[in-house]
Structures are given as C-alpha cells and as structure tokens.
C-alpha positions as CSV (number, residue, x, y, z in Angstrom):
1,M,8.0,-5.0,-20.1
2,I,7.0,-3.1,-17.0
3,K,5.5,-5.2,-14.3
4,I,3.1,-3.8,-11.6
5,A,2.0,-5.8,-8.5
6,L,-1.5,-5.0,-7.3
7,D,-3.0,-6.1,-3.9
8,V,-6.5,-7.0,-5.0
9,M,-7.7,-7.9,-1.5
10,A,-7.6,-4.4,0.0
11,G,-10.0,-1.5,0.2
12,D,-13.6,-0.9,1.2
13,K,-15.0,-1.9,-2.2
14,G,-13.2,-5.3,-2.3
15,I,-11.7,-7.4,-5.0
16,D,-14.1,-6.3,-7.7
17,A,-12.9,-2.7,-7.7
18,N,-9.3,-3.7,-7.8
19,I,-9.6,-6.2,-10.6
20,D,-11.9,-4.0,-12.6
21,G,-9.4,-1.1,-12.2
22,A,-6.6,-3.4,-13.3
23,L,-8.4,-4.6,-16.4
24,S,-9.5,-1.1,-17.4
25,S,-5.9,0.1,-17.2
26,L,-4.4,-2.5,-19.6
27,D,-3.2,-1.5,-23.0
28,G,-0.7,-4.3,-23.7
29,S,2.4,-2.3,-22.8
30,F,2.8,-3.5,-19.2
31,M,1.9,-6.5,-17.0
32,V,-0.1,-6.5,-13.8
33,S,0.3,-9.2,-11.2
34,L,-3.0,-9.6,-9.2
35,V,-2.0,-10.6,-5.6
36,G,-4.6,-12.3,-3.5
37,D,-6.9,-15.3,-3.2
38,Q,-6.2,-17.1,-6.5
39,N,-9.6,-18.8,-6.6
40,L,-11.5,-15.5,-6.3
41,I,-9.3,-13.9,-8.8
42,R,-9.7,-16.7,-11.3
43,D,-13.5,-16.6,-10.9
44,K,-13.5,-12.9,-11.6
45,M,-11.1,-13.3,-14.6
46,N,-13.3,-16.0,-16.1
47,Q,-16.1,-13.5,-16.4
48,S,-13.9,-11.0,-18.3
49,K,-13.7,-10.5,-22.1
50,N,-10.8,-8.0,-21.9
51,K,-8.6,-8.4,-24.9
52,F,-5.4,-7.9,-22.8
53,L,-5.9,-10.8,-20.4
54,Q,-2.4,-12.1,-21.4
55,S,-1.1,-9.1,-19.6
56,I,-2.4,-10.4,-16.3
57,N,-0.5,-12.7,-13.9
58,I,-2.0,-14.2,-10.7
59,V,0.0,-14.5,-7.5
60,N,-1.7,-16.3,-4.6
61,A,-1.7,-14.9,-1.1
62,N,-3.3,-16.8,1.8
63,S,-4.3,-14.0,4.1
64,V,-5.6,-10.4,4.1
65,I,-4.6,-7.6,6.5
66,S,-7.8,-5.8,7.5
67,M,-8.1,-2.0,7.6
68,D,-8.3,-1.9,11.4
69,A,-5.5,-4.5,12.1
70,K,-3.0,-3.6,14.8
71,I,0.8,-3.9,14.2
72,A,1.1,-7.0,16.4
73,E,-1.4,-8.7,14.1
74,F,0.5,-8.3,10.8
75,R,4.2,-7.9,11.9
76,S,5.0,-11.6,11.4
77,D,2.4,-12.4,8.7
78,R,4.3,-13.4,5.6
79,S,1.3,-14.9,3.8
80,S,-0.6,-11.6,3.4
81,S,-1.3,-10.0,0.0
82,I,0.7,-6.9,1.1
83,Y,3.8,-8.9,2.1
84,Q,3.6,-11.1,-1.1
85,G,3.2,-8.1,-3.3
86,L,6.2,-6.3,-1.8
87,S,8.2,-9.5,-2.1
88,L,7.6,-9.4,-5.9
89,V,9.4,-6.0,-5.9
90,K,12.1,-7.2,-3.6
91,N,12.8,-10.2,-5.9
92,N,12.7,-8.1,-9.1
93,N,9.5,-9.8,-10.2
94,A,7.6,-6.4,-10.2
95,D,8.7,-2.8,-10.7
96,A,6.2,-1.3,-8.3
97,F,3.6,-2.4,-5.8
98,I,0.2,-0.8,-5.2
99,S,-2.3,-1.3,-2.4
100,I,-5.4,0.6,-1.2
101,G,-5.2,-1.3,2.1
102,N,-4.1,-0.6,5.7
103,S,-1.5,2.2,5.3
104,G,0.2,1.3,8.6
105,A,0.6,-2.3,7.4
106,I,2.0,-1.2,4.0
107,F,4.5,1.1,5.7
108,A,5.7,-1.5,8.2
109,N,5.9,-4.3,5.7
110,S,7.7,-2.0,3.2
111,L,10.4,-1.3,5.7
112,K,10.6,-5.0,6.6
113,V,10.7,-6.4,3.1
114,L,12.3,-3.6,1.1
115,G,14.2,-1.6,3.7
116,R,15.1,2.1,3.4
117,I,17.2,3.9,0.8
118,Q,20.6,4.3,2.3
119,G,20.8,7.6,4.1
120,I,17.1,7.9,4.7
121,S,16.0,7.7,8.3
122,R,12.2,7.6,7.7
123,P,10.2,7.3,4.5
124,G,7.1,9.4,4.0
125,F,3.9,9.6,1.9
126,A,4.0,12.3,-0.8
127,V,0.5,13.6,-1.2
128,P,-0.6,15.9,-4.1
129,I,-2.3,19.1,-3.2
130,P,-4.2,21.2,-5.8
131,S,-3.6,24.9,-5.4
132,I,-4.2,28.2,-7.0
133,N,-0.8,28.0,-8.6
134,G,-1.1,24.4,-9.7
135,M,-0.1,21.1,-8.1
136,R,2.2,20.9,-5.1
137,I,3.0,18.0,-2.7
138,L,3.0,17.5,1.0
139,L,5.4,15.1,2.7
140,D,4.9,13.4,5.1
141,G,1.2,12.8,4.6
142,G,0.8,10.3,7.4
143,A,3.4,7.6,7.4
144,N,5.1,8.8,10.6
145,A,3.1,10.1,13.6
146,D,6.3,11.2,15.3
147,S,9.3,12.7,13.6
148,K,12.7,14.1,14.4
149,A,14.2,17.2,13.0
150,E,16.5,15.3,10.6
151,N,13.4,13.6,9.1
152,Y,12.2,16.9,7.8
153,L,15.4,17.2,5.7
154,H,15.0,13.8,4.3
155,F,11.3,14.6,3.5
156,A,12.5,17.7,1.7
157,L,15.1,16.0,-0.3
158,L,12.8,13.1,-1.4
159,G,9.9,15.5,-2.1
160,A,12.1,17.8,-4.2
161,Q,13.4,15.0,-6.3
162,Y,9.9,13.5,-6.7
163,Y,8.5,16.8,-7.7
164,E,11.2,17.4,-10.2
165,S,10.8,13.9,-11.7
166,V,7.0,14.0,-11.9
167,F,6.2,17.6,-12.6
168,K,9.3,18.4,-14.6
169,K,10.3,21.5,-12.6
170,R,13.9,22.0,-11.8
171,N,14.8,23.1,-8.3
172,P,11.3,23.1,-6.7
173,K,10.8,25.4,-3.8
174,I,10.4,23.9,-0.3
175,G,8.3,25.2,2.6
176,L,7.9,24.1,6.2
177,L,4.4,23.7,7.5
178,S,4.1,25.7,10.8
179,I,1.8,28.0,12.7
180,G,3.3,31.2,11.4
181,S,5.4,32.5,8.6
182,E,8.1,34.0,10.9
183,P,11.2,31.8,11.6
184,S,10.5,32.1,15.3
185,K,7.1,30.6,15.1
186,G,6.4,26.9,15.7
187,S,7.1,24.0,18.1
188,Q,10.6,23.2,19.3
189,L,10.6,20.4,16.7
190,T,9.7,22.8,13.8
191,L,12.2,25.4,15.0
192,E,15.0,22.8,14.9
193,A,13.7,21.6,11.5
194,Y,13.8,25.2,10.2
195,K,17.5,25.5,11.0
196,I,18.3,22.2,9.3
197,L,16.4,23.0,6.2
198,E,17.8,26.6,6.0
199,E,21.4,25.2,6.2
200,N,20.9,22.3,3.8
201,C,18.2,23.2,1.2
202,P,19.1,26.1,-1.1
203,N,15.5,26.3,-2.3
204,F,14.0,26.5,1.2
205,I,11.7,29.5,1.4
206,G,10.8,29.3,5.1
207,N,7.6,28.6,7.0
208,I,4.2,28.4,5.4
209,E,0.9,28.3,7.3
210,G,-2.1,26.0,6.8
211,T,-3.9,28.6,4.6
212,D,-0.8,28.6,2.3
213,L,-1.3,24.9,1.3
214,T,-3.8,25.9,-1.4
215,N,-3.2,29.6,-2.0
216,D,-0.8,31.5,-4.3
217,V,2.3,31.2,-2.2
218,D,5.2,30.2,-4.4
219,V,6.0,26.8,-3.0
220,D,6.1,23.3,-4.5
221,V,7.0,20.9,-1.7
222,V,5.6,21.3,1.8
223,V,7.3,19.3,4.6
224,S,5.7,18.3,7.8
225,D,5.6,15.5,10.4
226,G,3.1,12.8,9.4
227,F,0.7,13.6,12.3
228,T,0.3,17.3,11.4
229,G,0.4,16.6,7.6
230,N,-2.3,13.9,7.8
231,V,-4.6,16.2,10.0
232,A,-4.1,19.0,7.4
233,L,-5.0,16.7,4.5
234,K,-8.0,15.2,6.2
235,S,-9.2,18.7,7.1
236,M,-9.0,19.7,3.4
237,E,-11.0,16.7,2.4
238,G,-13.6,17.5,5.0
239,I,-13.9,21.1,3.8
240,A,-14.4,19.9,0.2
241,E,-17.2,17.6,1.3
242,L,-18.8,20.5,3.3
243,I,-18.7,22.8,0.3
244,K,-20.3,20.1,-1.9
245,A,-23.1,19.4,0.7
246,N,-23.8,23.1,1.1
247,L,-24.0,23.6,-2.7
248,I,-26.6,20.8,-2.9
249,Q,-28.5,22.2,0.0
250,E,-28.6,25.7,-1.3
251,S,-29.6,24.6,-4.8
252,Q,-32.8,23.2,-3.3
253,A,-33.7,26.5,-1.7
254,N,-35.6,28.0,-4.6
255,L,-35.9,28.0,-8.4
256,M,-33.3,30.7,-9.0
257,A,-30.8,28.8,-6.9
258,K,-31.4,25.7,-9.0
259,I,-31.0,27.6,-12.2
260,G,-27.8,29.2,-11.0
261,L,-26.3,25.9,-9.9
262,L,-27.3,24.4,-13.2
263,L,-25.4,27.1,-15.1
264,L,-22.4,26.7,-12.9
265,K,-22.4,22.9,-13.1
266,P,-19.7,22.5,-15.8
267,S,-17.3,24.7,-13.8
268,I,-18.1,23.0,-10.5
269,K,-17.5,19.6,-12.1
270,K,-14.0,20.7,-13.2
271,I,-13.2,22.0,-9.7
272,Y,-14.3,18.8,-8.0
273,K,-12.3,16.8,-10.5
274,R,-9.2,18.6,-9.4
275,L,-10.0,17.9,-5.8
276,D,-11.0,14.3,-6.3
277,Y,-8.5,11.9,-4.8
278,R,-9.5,9.3,-7.5
279,Q,-7.8,11.4,-10.1
280,Y,-4.4,10.8,-8.5
281,G,-5.0,7.1,-7.8
282,A,-2.4,6.5,-5.1
283,V,0.5,8.3,-3.4
284,P,4.1,7.1,-3.3
285,L,5.8,6.0,-0.2
286,L,9.2,7.8,-0.8
287,G,12.3,6.6,0.9
288,V,11.9,2.8,0.8
289,N,14.1,0.7,-1.4
290,G,11.5,0.3,-4.2
291,L,8.4,1.9,-5.7
292,V,5.4,1.5,-3.4
293,Y,2.0,3.3,-3.9
294,V,-0.7,3.6,-1.3
295,G,-4.3,4.4,-2.3
296,H,-7.4,5.6,-0.4
297,G,-9.4,2.9,1.3
298,R,-12.5,4.2,-0.5
299,S,-10.9,3.8,-3.9
300,D,-13.2,2.6,-6.7
301,F,-12.0,1.0,-10.0
302,N,-11.3,4.4,-11.5
303,A,-8.9,5.3,-8.7
304,V,-7.2,1.9,-9.0
305,E,-6.8,2.4,-12.8
306,N,-5.2,5.8,-12.2
307,A,-2.9,4.4,-9.5
308,I,-1.6,1.8,-12.0
309,H,-1.0,4.5,-14.6
310,A,0.8,6.6,-12.0
311,A,3.0,3.6,-11.1
312,V,3.8,2.8,-14.8
313,K,4.6,6.5,-15.4
314,S,7.1,6.5,-12.5
315,V,8.8,3.3,-13.7
316,H,9.1,4.8,-17.2
317,G,10.6,7.9,-15.7
318,N,13.1,6.0,-13.6
319,L,11.8,7.6,-10.4
320,F,13.4,5.2,-8.0
321,S,16.8,5.6,-9.6
322,S,16.5,9.4,-9.5
323,L,15.6,9.3,-5.8
324,E,18.6,7.0,-5.1
325,Q,21.0,9.3,-7.0
326,S,19.7,12.4,-5.4
327,I,20.1,11.1,-1.8
328,D,23.5,9.5,-2.7
329,G,24.7,12.8,-4.2
330,T,23.6,14.7,-1.1
331,R,25.3,12.2,1.2
332,N,28.6,12.4,-0.7
333,N,28.5,16.2,-0.5
C-alpha cells in the first residue's frame, strides 16, 4: 500500500488544517503518516469519527522549524518534523513526503537526508502555471536563488520528464525565460544557458518572455533560475489578487455593475479555480533522491488534501523511477 508522510506542524493554519486535510483525503487505498507532536496529533485524532482512521500512522517529532528560521537554526536539527518525515522516505517507510513549511528548510534537509539523483547538480521546484493553451510548468520556482548554466539543462530534463509523466504529453516543448525572444537577449547566464539547451534539448524552442508564461505560445516547460522564477510566480499571484480586488470594488459602484458581476459569477469562479494554488496542493522538488512535495504556507485543509492526492498519483505513476531513468539515459548518451 502507498504510504505518504505529512508534516502536520507546518503552515500558517497549523496542525488542524494539516490533519483535517489528511483525514479528508483518505479512501482506504493508501496510508498517511502524520509527523509531529504525537500528543497534539492524538488529541486531534480522538475527536475524529473518520471511518478510515486505520489508514493513519503517527510519527513523533520533537521540534518544529518555523517559517522564518535561518539555515544555521535548522541545519543540525534532526528532531524536526521535516527531518523526520524525510527520514521515512529515506528508510523506505514512506513513498513521498509533503510539507507546507519553510521551503528553504525542506530544500536543505532534502539534500541532506535524501541527496540528489545522480547526475543532477541542483534540484528545483516545478510549479504549475495555467495558460491560454492549458497547463505548463516553470522550473525552478524558487529552490535556488543562484544558478549556473548547467543547472538550466538539468531543470529542463527534469521538467520535461515530469510534464510527460503527469500531463501525458510526449516530447514536451521547452522554453527559456528571458527578457526577449531573440537568442541574443538576456544576461550572460541566460545566454550561456541558451547555448547549452540548444545543443542538448531537441524540443528547445528558444527564449520566452514574462508575458509568454500565460499566453498562447506553444511551450510546456519553462526553465529559469530560482530567483527569477519565484519573482515571476509571485508577480502572477499578486496580479490575480489585484484583479479580484478590482472586480469587488467595481461591483459596488452601482446597481448595473452588481447585476453584471452577478451574471458573470459562474465564469469568474471557474477562472479563479484555475488560478487557485489550493487546486494543485503542492509542488514537487525535482532532482532529489525521493518524492518531496512543498505546499504554500497559507494552505488550508483543501490544499493539503489535494497535495496528498497529487503525491499518491505520482507514486502510482512511478514518477521517481521515470525521472531517474530519464537522467540516467541522458548521462549514458
């Protein structure tokens, strides 16, 4: 049976959101190990009447890494819920680990506990982006603030295999996020990355600009350094919030505006559902030696539930094995 490890101590909404999400996800076909303060977990579980409680396992962790903790504070902490959850994967007691906690701590501890897939220099976050043409992913979404040109190639290889495995599209097209579509545009780093991608990725289509992230350009995987990628993603989140606030503000202007918004409400709800990070639950950290998913710190129980389903789906689809084989095949060539 598939086993998922969940860090229940992480996130802005605390232990309740994590445990409620875990309980809501259960259907009897997989196990969830709740990693955290066992006394708090048991108190919460004693209040539950979920019929799949036999699918829950409790793993005690004595400490919690806060969202604002610095690397020196968690580098040597082996008692944290993040470290303990990753150790379950390392020791084959879990098939995947999920946390909506400190992404820096998850990244650093994943490297420490699991290590990298052989041949990968730096792992990266693969973040889904809704577009006019459907779903695409951006990698790296924030794991690495600084990158080298070779990292872009590894992001492209990991992202392409992930996209093929999850979205069932063979030979996904790869684009490089830059400040212009011309090959001569970009920083020295992206110019070097362009050459490497052009020489090693048959499905590389060239540079794409920030406006191309969501428009009808034919691209599936967008590669970037983590700093630029994270700024782009956060900017998109901010614009979505701005549009929502403006719609609410304009709807209060007069009666006709209220009626118009009411008529458009079903369509608007569908749009926001596609843009809502909770629908995707969590994003994978690709390139580490195991399945690790990182969620948004603001995640509620619905996001946690969806994160668990995403992890279960990846285990069912043998995502990790396909990533390993893809990198190994490239290395042997």
